[in-house]
N, C-alpha and C positions, 0 to 999 in steps of 0.2 A: 241069743248073744247080747252081752252087755257091753256098752261102749265105754264104761268108766267115766261118763260125763256126770258133773255134779248139776244139781238142780238148785238154783239159787232160792233163799227162803222167801223172797218177794213173790215167787211164781205161786207157792202154796197159798200165801196170804192174799194175793190177787184172785186166785181161783175161788177161795172162800168167800170174797166179796162178791163174787158172780152168783155162786150157789147159795149165797146169804147164810152160810154156816158161821159167818163172822158178824158180830154185833158192833165192831169197832168204828165202822163208818158207813158211807152211802153204798147202796147196792149198785154193782157195776153190771153192765150187759155183756161185755166181752173182753178178752184180752188176746193179744197177738204175742207169741213166744218165739225167740230166735236163739241161735247160738251166739255166745259172745265172740268177740273178734279173734281171740285165741282158740276158739272152738272147744273150751274146756267146761263151759257151764252153760245151761239153758237159763235164759233171762227174759224179763219182760220188755217187749219192745213197745208196746202201745196198749192202753186199756181205756175204756169209755164208760160213763154212766149210762143208766137207762134213760136218762132224760136226753141225752145227746143223740144225734142222728147216727143210728146204728143198724141200719138195714143189712141184713145178712148178705144179700147178693152184691151190695156195694163194697161190703167189706172183703168179701172173696175176690171180687174182681180187682181190688187194690193190692192183693197179694203179689210178691214179685214173681215174675215169669221165669226167672233164672235162678232162684234161691228157695231154699226149704224153710217153712214156718210150721208152727202148730198154732191152732186157734181154739180157744175155750169160748163158747157162746151159749147164752141162755136163749134157746130157740122156742118161740111161740107159735102154735099152729092150732088149727081145728082138726080134732080127731074124727075118725070115720063116723062116730055117732053124733057129731055136730057140737061136742063140748070143746071148749077152749082149754088148751094145755100148755104147759111150759116145761121143756126137758133141757138139760145140760147136754151138750155135745162137745166132743173133742176131736178136732180135725187135724190130720197129718198132712201137710201139703209138701209134696215133693215132685215138682214138674219134671217133665222129661228132659227139658233144656237145662237143668241145674247139673253142676259137676257131679260125677259119679261119687267122689269122696262125700260130698255133702248129703247125697241121697243115702249112702250107706250110714253115715252117722245119724241121719234122721231115723232111718229104720232101726237101727240098733239102740237108739236111745227111747224109743217110743214106749216100750214096756216098762222102763224105769219111771218115765214121766206118768204113765197110767197108774202105776203102783204108788208113787209119791202123792198124787191127787186122788187116789182110791177111785178110779174110774174103772168099771168094768163092762159098760154097755154105752150104747150111743156113740160109738167110735166110728169115724169117717175117715177114710184113706183115699187119697187121690193124687194123680199126676197130670190131670187135666181139669179145666173148670167144670166140664159136664159131671164129672165124678163127685164133685164136692158142692154142686149147685143146690139151691133150695129144693128143687124138684127131687134130687136124689136123697136129700136128708129127709124131706117128707115121706118118701116112699119107705125108707128104713124105719123112721119112727112110727109110722102107721102100721107096719108090720109087727111091731112089738106089743 
């Protein structure tokens, strides 16, 4: 199901700065995306460079407990064989306490967002912090 939500150009540009497929500017570590006030577009709420404090669990714990968000994050970890890796992840945050309309909007817009950003793997969806924690992300990435 498509929601008809537009994705702002800045979303793709910011995502490219995280994945470094953009050579325009400094590499970013993450961005948080939200719906515009009129719920017609997905826009960038916040982004941070790799130099800024950008601990994954700190960012996740700062997501609103009663509203939906998306998070694009360059997740660094040590693989099963002991090698350091970095993988882009895309998180859909739709807490149980968010309004039903927002949860439906988040779910119905997620495929369009993934398509716009050309994301096909490393997708995390969660309605509670345990489902999107670094431990949950690590488990998923190490399986791949």
